[in-house]
C-alpha positions as CSV (number, residue, x, y, z in Angstrom):
1,X,-178.9,-51.2,-28.3
2,X,-179.0,-47.5,-28.5
3,X,-180.8,-46.2,-31.4
4,X,-179.4,-45.8,-34.6
5,X,-178.8,-42.3,-36.2
6,X,-182.0,-41.0,-37.5
7,X,-183.3,-38.9,-39.9
8,X,-185.7,-36.7,-37.8
9,X,-183.3,-34.7,-36.1
10,X,-183.0,-31.5,-38.2
11,X,-180.1,-29.6,-37.2
12,X,-181.3,-25.9,-38.2
13,X,-184.8,-26.3,-36.5
14,X,-184.8,-25.8,-32.8
15,X,-187.9,-26.3,-30.3
16,X,-188.7,-26.3,-26.5
17,X,-189.2,-29.8,-25.2
18,X,-192.8,-30.5,-22.9
19,X,-193.7,-34.0,-22.1
20,X,-191.8,-35.8,-24.8
21,X,-193.1,-33.6,-27.5
22,X,-191.5,-30.4,-29.5
23,X,-193.2,-27.4,-28.3
24,X,-192.8,-23.9,-30.3
25,X,-194.2,-20.7,-29.1
26,X,-195.9,-17.5,-30.4
27,X,-192.9,-15.6,-28.9
28,X,-189.5,-16.2,-30.5
29,X,-185.7,-15.1,-30.2
30,X,-182.6,-15.5,-31.9
31,X,-178.9,-16.4,-30.6
32,X,-175.9,-14.7,-32.5
33,X,-172.7,-16.3,-33.7
34,X,-170.0,-14.3,-31.6
35,X,-167.6,-15.1,-34.2
36,X,-169.5,-13.2,-36.9
37,X,-172.0,-11.2,-35.3
38,X,-175.0,-13.0,-37.4
39,X,-178.1,-14.2,-36.1
40,X,-178.6,-17.7,-35.8
41,X,-181.9,-19.8,-35.7
42,X,-185.2,-19.2,-34.2
43,X,-186.1,-20.5,-30.7
44,X,-189.4,-20.3,-28.8
45,X,-189.9,-18.4,-25.6
46,X,-191.5,-20.5,-23.0
47,X,-194.4,-19.0,-21.4
48,X,-196.0,-19.7,-17.5
49,X,-198.0,-22.6,-19.3
50,X,-195.1,-24.4,-20.4
51,X,-193.5,-24.5,-17.3
52,X,-196.5,-25.7,-15.9
53,X,-197.3,-28.4,-18.2
54,X,-193.6,-29.0,-17.8
55,X,-193.7,-29.6,-14.5
56,X,-197.0,-31.6,-14.2
57,X,-195.6,-34.1,-16.7
58,X,-192.0,-34.2,-14.8
59,X,-194.2,-34.9,-11.5
60,X,-196.1,-37.8,-13.2
61,X,-192.6,-38.9,-14.9
62,X,-191.2,-39.1,-11.4
63,X,-193.4,-41.4,-9.9
64,X,-192.2,-44.1,-12.1
65,X,-189.0,-43.3,-12.8
66,X,-187.8,-42.6,-9.1
67,X,-188.9,-46.4,-8.3
68,X,-186.7,-47.6,-11.1
69,X,-183.7,-49.5,-9.6
70,X,-180.5,-47.5,-9.9
71,X,-178.8,-50.2,-12.1
72,X,-181.6,-50.1,-14.7
73,X,-181.3,-46.0,-14.3
74,X,-177.9,-46.5,-15.4
75,X,-178.7,-48.6,-18.5
76,X,-180.8,-46.0,-19.6
77,X,-178.5,-43.2,-19.2
78,X,-175.5,-45.5,-21.0
79,X,-177.9,-45.8,-23.8
80,X,-178.5,-42.0,-24.2
81,X,-174.5,-41.9,-24.1
82,X,-174.3,-43.9,-27.1
83,X,-177.1,-42.1,-28.9
84,X,-175.5,-39.0,-28.1
85,X,-172.3,-39.9,-29.7
86,X,-173.9,-40.7,-32.9
87,X,-174.3,-36.8,-33.2
88,X,-171.2,-35.5,-31.6
89,X,-170.2,-34.1,-34.9
90,X,-173.2,-32.4,-35.4
91,X,-173.2,-31.4,-32.0
92,X,-169.6,-29.9,-32.3
93,X,-170.7,-27.9,-35.4
94,X,-173.7,-26.2,-33.5
95,X,-171.1,-25.4,-30.5
96,X,-169.1,-23.7,-32.7
97,X,-171.9,-21.3,-34.1
98,X,-173.4,-20.7,-30.7
99,X,-170.3,-19.8,-28.7
100,X,-167.4,-19.1,-31.5
101,X,-165.4,-21.7,-29.8
102,X,-162.2,-22.7,-31.8
103,X,-163.5,-26.3,-33.0
104,X,-160.6,-28.2,-31.2
105,X,-161.9,-26.8,-28.2
106,X,-165.5,-27.2,-28.8
107,X,-164.5,-31.2,-29.3
108,X,-163.3,-30.9,-25.9
109,X,-166.5,-30.2,-24.6
110,X,-168.8,-32.4,-26.8
111,X,-166.4,-35.5,-26.4
112,X,-165.6,-34.8,-22.9
113,X,-169.3,-35.4,-21.7
114,X,-168.8,-39.3,-22.6
115,X,-166.0,-39.2,-19.2
116,X,-168.2,-37.3,-17.2
117,X,-171.0,-39.7,-17.6
118,X,-168.9,-42.7,-17.4
119,X,-167.9,-41.7,-14.2
120,X,-171.1,-40.7,-12.7
121,X,-172.1,-44.4,-13.9
122,X,-169.3,-45.9,-11.7
123,X,-171.1,-44.2,-8.6
124,X,-173.9,-45.8,-6.3
125,X,-175.7,-44.0,-3.1
126,X,-174.5,-45.0,0.2
127,X,-176.7,-46.9,2.7
128,X,-175.2,-46.3,6.3
129,X,-176.2,-48.7,9.1
130,X,-175.7,-47.9,12.8
131,X,-177.0,-50.1,15.4
132,X,-177.2,-49.7,19.3
133,X,-178.7,-52.0,22.3
134,X,-182.5,-50.9,21.4
135,X,-182.6,-50.2,17.6
136,X,-181.0,-50.2,14.0
137,X,-180.7,-46.9,12.0
138,X,-180.3,-47.3,8.1
139,X,-179.6,-43.8,6.4
140,X,-180.9,-43.9,2.7
141,X,-180.7,-41.4,0.2
142,X,-184.0,-40.6,-1.9
143,X,-184.6,-38.4,-4.8
144,X,-185.9,-35.2,-4.5
145,X,-188.5,-35.1,-7.1
146,X,-188.4,-32.5,-10.0
147,X,-185.4,-30.6,-10.5
148,X,-184.6,-27.2,-12.5
149,X,-181.5,-27.1,-14.1
150,X,-180.7,-23.3,-15.2
151,X,-177.7,-23.9,-17.0
152,X,-175.0,-21.0,-18.3
153,X,-173.6,-19.8,-21.6
154,X,-169.9,-20.9,-21.4
155,X,-169.9,-24.4,-21.9
156,X,-173.7,-25.1,-22.6
157,X,-173.5,-29.0,-23.0
158,X,-171.2,-30.1,-20.1
159,X,-172.6,-27.9,-17.4
160,X,-176.2,-28.8,-18.8
161,X,-175.3,-32.4,-18.6
162,X,-173.3,-31.8,-15.5
163,X,-176.5,-31.2,-13.6
164,X,-178.9,-33.7,-15.5
165,X,-176.9,-37.1,-15.3
166,X,-176.5,-36.9,-11.5
167,X,-180.3,-35.9,-11.2
168,X,-181.6,-38.7,-13.3
169,X,-179.2,-41.4,-11.6
170,X,-180.5,-40.5,-8.6
171,X,-184.1,-40.7,-9.4
172,X,-185.2,-37.4,-10.0
173,X,-186.9,-35.9,-13.0
174,X,-185.3,-32.7,-14.8
175,X,-186.4,-29.5,-16.4
176,X,-183.6,-27.9,-18.3
177,X,-183.6,-24.1,-19.0
178,X,-180.4,-23.0,-21.2
179,X,-179.1,-19.9,-21.4
180,X,-180.8,-17.5,-23.9
181,X,-177.2,-16.8,-25.6
182,X,-176.4,-20.7,-26.4
183,X,-179.7,-22.5,-26.7
184,X,-179.2,-24.8,-29.4
185,X,-176.9,-27.3,-28.2
186,X,-178.9,-28.2,-25.0
187,X,-182.4,-28.2,-27.1
188,X,-180.8,-30.8,-28.9
189,X,-179.4,-33.0,-26.4
190,X,-182.9,-32.8,-24.8
191,X,-184.4,-33.7,-28.0
192,X,-182.1,-36.8,-28.3
193,X,-183.0,-37.7,-25.0
194,X,-186.6,-38.1,-25.9
195,X,-185.6,-41.2,-28.1
196,X,-184.3,-43.0,-24.6
197,X,-185.9,-41.8,-21.7
198,X,-189.9,-41.8,-21.1
199,X,-192.0,-38.5,-21.4
200,X,-191.1,-36.2,-18.6
201,X,-187.9,-37.5,-17.3
202,X,-186.0,-34.7,-19.1
203,X,-187.4,-31.8,-20.7
204,X,-186.2,-28.2,-21.7
205,X,-187.9,-24.8,-21.5
206,X,-185.9,-22.0,-23.0
207,X,-186.9,-18.2,-23.2
208,X,-185.8,-15.0,-21.8
209,X,-185.3,-13.3,-18.3
210,X,-188.7,-13.7,-17.2
211,X,-188.4,-17.7,-17.4
212,X,-185.8,-18.3,-14.5
213,X,-188.4,-16.9,-12.0
214,X,-191.4,-19.1,-13.2
215,X,-189.0,-22.1,-12.1
216,X,-187.3,-20.8,-8.8
217,X,-190.6,-19.8,-7.5
218,X,-192.7,-22.6,-8.8
219,X,-194.3,-24.9,-5.9
220,X,-193.7,-28.1,-7.5
221,X,-190.2,-28.1,-8.4
222,X,-188.6,-29.3,-5.6
223,X,-184.7,-28.2,-6.2
224,X,-183.0,-25.7,-8.3
225,X,-179.2,-26.1,-9.5
226,X,-178.0,-22.9,-10.8
227,X,-174.8,-21.9,-12.1
228,X,-174.1,-18.3,-13.1
229,X,-173.1,-14.9,-11.6
230,X,-172.9,-14.1,-7.7
231,X,-175.5,-11.5,-8.3
232,X,-178.1,-13.8,-10.2
233,X,-177.5,-16.3,-7.5
234,X,-178.6,-14.2,-4.8
235,X,-181.6,-13.9,-6.6
236,X,-182.1,-17.3,-7.3
237,X,-181.9,-18.5,-3.6
238,X,-184.3,-15.3,-2.6
239,X,-187.0,-16.7,-4.7
240,X,-186.3,-20.2,-3.9
241,X,-187.0,-19.3,-0.3
242,X,-190.7,-18.8,-0.8
243,X,-191.0,-22.5,-1.1
244,X,-188.0,-23.7,0.9
245,X,-186.9,-25.8,-2.2
246,X,-183.4,-26.8,-2.2
247,X,-180.6,-24.8,-4.1
248,X,-177.1,-25.7,-5.1
249,X,-175.6,-22.4,-6.5
250,X,-172.3,-22.6,-8.3
251,X,-171.2,-19.2,-8.7
252,X,-168.7,-16.6,-9.9
253,X,-164.9,-16.8,-8.8
254,X,-161.8,-14.5,-8.3
255,X,-159.2,-17.4,-8.3
256,X,-156.0,-16.4,-7.1
257,X,-152.4,-18.2,-8.4
258,X,-149.8,-18.0,-6.1
259,X,-146.0,-18.6,-7.6
260,X,-143.4,-19.8,-5.2
261,X,-139.9,-18.4,-6.1
262,X,-138.5,-21.9,-7.1
263,X,-140.5,-22.8,-10.0
264,X,-139.2,-23.7,-13.5
265,X,-140.2,-20.4,-14.9
266,X,-140.3,-21.6,-18.7
267,X,-142.6,-24.4,-17.8
268,X,-144.9,-22.6,-15.6
269,X,-145.4,-19.5,-17.5
270,X,-147.4,-21.1,-20.3
271,X,-149.3,-22.7,-17.8
272,X,-150.4,-19.4,-15.7
273,X,-151.3,-17.7,-19.3
274,X,-153.8,-21.0,-20.1
275,X,-154.9,-20.7,-16.6
276,X,-156.1,-17.5,-17.2
277,X,-157.1,-17.4,-21.0
278,X,-158.5,-20.7,-21.3
279,X,-162.0,-20.4,-23.6
280,X,-160.9,-16.4,-23.4
281,X,-161.6,-16.2,-19.7
282,X,-164.8,-16.9,-19.6
283,X,-164.2,-19.7,-17.1
284,X,-165.7,-19.4,-13.5
285,X,-162.9,-20.9,-12.2
286,X,-160.2,-19.1,-14.5
287,X,-157.2,-17.8,-13.1
288,X,-158.1,-14.1,-12.2
289,X,-155.2,-13.0,-10.5
290,X,-151.5,-14.3,-10.6
291,X,-148.9,-13.4,-7.6
292,X,-145.3,-14.0,-8.5
293,X,-142.7,-14.0,-5.9
294,X,-140.6,-10.8,-6.2
295,X,-137.4,-12.7,-6.8
296,X,-138.5,-14.4,-10.3
297,X,-141.4,-11.7,-11.1
298,X,-139.7,-9.5,-13.8
299,X,-138.2,-13.2,-15.9
300,X,-141.8,-14.8,-15.1
301,X,-143.8,-11.8,-16.6
302,X,-141.4,-11.6,-19.4
303,X,-142.1,-15.3,-20.3
304,X,-145.5,-15.0,-19.9
305,X,-145.8,-12.0,-22.1
306,X,-143.4,-13.9,-24.9
307,X,-146.2,-16.9,-24.7
308,X,-149.3,-14.7,-25.1
309,X,-147.9,-13.2,-27.8
310,X,-148.1,-16.6,-29.7
311,X,-151.7,-17.1,-28.8
312,X,-153.9,-16.9,-31.8
313,X,-157.2,-15.7,-31.4
314,X,-159.9,-16.1,-34.2
315,X,-163.2,-18.0,-35.6
316,X,-163.6,-21.7,-35.4
317,X,-162.2,-22.6,-38.6
318,X,-159.0,-20.7,-38.3
319,X,-156.9,-22.9,-36.2
320,X,-156.9,-20.2,-33.1
321,X,-156.4,-21.3,-29.7
322,X,-158.9,-18.5,-28.2
323,X,-162.5,-17.7,-29.7
324,X,-164.7,-14.6,-29.2
325,X,-166.3,-13.4,-26.1
326,X,-169.9,-15.2,-26.5
327,X,-172.1,-12.6,-26.5
328,X,-172.4,-8.8,-26.6
329,X,-173.3,-8.3,-22.8
330,X,-170.1,-9.7,-21.8
331,X,-168.2,-8.3,-24.5
332,X,-169.1,-4.7,-23.4
333,X,-168.5,-5.6,-20.0
334,X,-164.6,-6.8,-20.4
335,X,-164.1,-3.7,-22.3
336,X,-164.9,-1.8,-19.0
337,X,-161.9,-3.3,-17.5
338,X,-159.4,-2.4,-20.2
339,X,-161.0,1.4,-20.0
340,X,-160.9,1.5,-16.3
341,X,-157.2,0.4,-16.4
342,X,-156.0,2.6,-19.2
343,X,-157.7,5.6,-17.4
344,X,-156.0,4.7,-14.0
345,X,-152.4,4.3,-16.0
346,X,-151.7,0.9,-15.5
347,X,-149.2,-0.8,-17.2
348,X,-150.5,-3.0,-20.2
349,X,-147.5,-5.6,-20.4
350,X,-149.4,-7.5,-23.3
351,X,-152.2,-6.3,-25.1
352,X,-153.5,-3.0,-25.9
353,X,-155.3,-0.8,-23.6
354,X,-158.3,-0.4,-26.3
355,X,-159.9,-3.4,-27.6
356,X,-160.1,-3.3,-31.5
357,X,-163.4,-3.5,-32.9
358,X,-164.0,-5.6,-35.8
359,X,-166.3,-8.4,-37.1
360,X,-167.3,-10.8,-34.1
361,X,-166.7,-10.0,-30.2
362,X,-162.7,-11.0,-30.4
363,X,-160.6,-9.4,-27.5
364,X,-156.8,-10.2,-27.5
365,X,-155.6,-11.7,-24.3
366,X,-153.8,-9.1,-22.0
367,X,-151.6,-8.9,-19.1
368,X,-151.8,-5.9,-16.5
369,X,-148.4,-5.4,-14.6
370,X,-148.9,-4.9,-11.1
371,X,-151.9,-2.8,-10.6
372,X,-152.8,-1.9,-7.0
373,X,-154.7,-4.0,-4.7
374,X,-157.9,-2.0,-4.7
375,X,-158.2,-1.7,-8.7
376,X,-161.0,-2.9,-10.4
377,X,-159.1,-5.7,-12.0
378,X,-158.1,-6.9,-8.8
379,X,-161.1,-6.6,-7.1
380,X,-163.7,-7.9,-9.4
381,X,-164.2,-11.0,-12.2
382,X,-163.7,-9.8,-15.6
383,X,-164.5,-13.1,-17.0
384,X,-162.6,-12.3,-20.1
385,X,-159.1,-12.6,-21.3
386,X,-157.6,-9.9,-19.0
387,X,-155.2,-10.7,-16.1
388,X,-153.4,-8.9,-13.7
389,X,-150.1,-9.8,-12.2
390,X,-148.7,-8.5,-8.8
391,X,-145.4,-9.5,-7.0
392,X,-144.8,-10.7,-3.3
393,X,-142.2,-11.3,-0.8
394,X,-143.6,-12.3,2.6
395,X,-146.3,-15.6,2.9
396,X,-148.1,-14.7,4.8
397,X,-149.2,-11.3,3.4
398,X,-149.8,-12.7,0.1
399,X,-152.1,-15.6,1.4
400,X,-154.1,-12.7,3.1
401,X,-154.1,-10.8,-0.3
402,X,-155.4,-14.1,-2.1
403,X,-158.1,-14.4,0.5
404,X,-159.0,-10.7,0.2
405,X,-161.9,-11.3,-1.8
406,X,-165.9,-12.2,-1.4
407,X,-165.3,-15.0,-3.9
408,X,-163.9,-18.4,-3.2
409,X,-164.5,-20.9,-6.2
410,X,-160.6,-22.1,-6.9
411,X,-156.8,-21.4,-6.6
412,X,-153.8,-22.3,-7.4
413,X,-150.2,-22.5,-6.0
414,X,-147.2,-23.6,-7.9
415,X,-143.7,-24.6,-6.6
416,X,-141.4,-27.4,-6.3
417,X,-141.6,-27.6,-3.1
418,X,-144.8,-29.5,-3.0
419,X,-145.3,-29.6,1.0
420,X,-144.9,-26.0,1.1
421,X,-147.5,-25.4,-1.8
422,X,-149.8,-27.5,-0.3
423,X,-149.6,-26.1,3.4
424,X,-150.5,-22.8,1.6
425,X,-153.0,-24.4,-0.7
426,X,-154.6,-25.9,2.5
427,X,-154.9,-21.9,3.9
428,X,-156.6,-20.7,0.7
429,X,-160.4,-20.1,0.9
430,X,-161.5,-21.8,-1.8
431,X,-163.5,-25.1,-2.8
432,X,-161.1,-26.3,-5.1
433,X,-157.1,-25.6,-4.9
434,X,-154.8,-26.9,-7.6
435,X,-151.3,-27.3,-7.2
436,X,-149.0,-27.1,-9.7
437,X,-151.7,-26.9,-12.2
438,X,-154.2,-24.4,-13.4
439,X,-157.8,-24.8,-12.7
440,X,-159.0,-28.1,-13.8
441,X,-162.4,-29.5,-12.3
442,X,-163.1,-33.1,-12.7
443,X,-166.2,-35.1,-12.2
444,X,-164.3,-37.3,-9.5
445,X,-164.4,-34.5,-6.9
446,X,-166.8,-32.5,-5.8
447,X,-167.2,-28.8,-7.0
448,X,-168.4,-25.9,-5.3
449,X,-167.5,-22.4,-3.7
450,X,-166.8,-20.9,-0.7
451,X,-168.1,-17.5,0.6
452,X,-170.3,-15.8,-2.3
453,X,-168.8,-18.4,-5.1
454,X,-172.0,-20.4,-4.4
455,X,-173.9,-23.1,-1.9
456,X,-173.5,-26.7,-1.8
457,X,-171.8,-28.7,-4.5
458,X,-172.3,-30.8,-7.5
459,X,-170.1,-34.2,-8.8
460,X,-168.0,-36.8,-7.2
461,X,-169.2,-39.2,-4.5
462,X,-170.6,-36.4,-2.4
463,X,-172.3,-34.4,-5.5
464,X,-174.8,-36.8,-6.1
465,X,-176.2,-36.6,-2.6
466,X,-177.2,-32.9,-3.9
467,X,-180.0,-34.4,-5.5
468,X,-181.2,-36.6,-2.6
469,X,-183.1,-36.4,1.1
470,X,-181.4,-38.3,3.5
471,X,-184.1,-40.8,4.6
472,X,-183.3,-42.4,8.2
473,X,-185.5,-45.6,8.9
474,X,-185.3,-46.4,12.8
475,X,-186.3,-49.9,13.6
476,X,-186.4,-50.8,17.1
477,X,-185.9,-54.5,18.4
478,X,-188.5,-56.5,19.7
479,X,-188.2,-57.3,23.4
């Protein structure tokens, strides 16, 4: 049985977790509620000693945790899942505070964790046997050791546990670094984990920009799993090179959606809009460019505009569909795309050329009608609720246009002619291509990027191998 709900969980007090114990710090910082602009609770900033102590604890825990049979590890993970579910309402409240997400959207994350965990509990690591006349070769997959999980702010729970669960399942120990913008839910998840796992199996050290390099250069961390921007991903990879530690990098995207002329316009238009504006565009695989066939361009754009006008943006308790941009830095970055589009004279099909300033970091969803190929809004990832549309007529040319980016995370193709849509989809240079759906990554399939959208992948049957070394036993036959 999992632990019952206990009174020791304080939802207004936060700490790092090192060696199974709460740890504060001399230096503190605060997150900000993006719906109100108000500061949230204090959290400690970890230092080098905290990191070193966490690594020592993780190494010690690895010695025993790695030897626990996988089925027993699954039992522990199942207990953690059940314990977490005791607090899903409190976790949803906290997620709304730190991200500003509407409650129904926040619940999709807090409750969606269960399906993610359950899928991983169904997995096993393969053993592959090959034999010839003189030997038997047995390939097994063994845990790497201590994993550093550097997590983003847009989905702090699912993207933290998206690293923790497969790492634990395969026998590794994990040190999580939550984003300083959204530390609260991740710190509480790790606090809950202490009541299930032995000290050192799951730890959390949060802090400022100095903390990431402490993890990426630490000689006794065997792997870094990082989700974030392309620019930071390059820094992570460069730092990890000093110790040749393994890296998995899930980085930014500039996802293209190609719309064929045979689609049901009224049905597809809202789907295109949701693909672009889900979580206020703060999704690595959100649709960033929409290519609509010339024959239906005007009608499709009109339907998209009408649907976009119905979308309500607001604070968590307002029954809104979209919340604010999560932090001030990103809020200001997104506004530069509005300013550039206005300065260049691009047509705003819906949305205002200037972001209305007020309480919180809110931006109304905006569509830019047919900007040029070399425009910022086409070439770069805004990571906010603004998306360009362009018409196309030639299939080969639109495929080239879609692939003309340094990113390659996701893409979509829409069409009643599924065979044609799949044919186009297979030529798109992206890790995950969705036919007749906007981008919806799933734990059942490996998730990773092509080109500068990342290295390696996580999730799915193949994804758990990212937390392992291949180990081959060559046994020669006795003569």
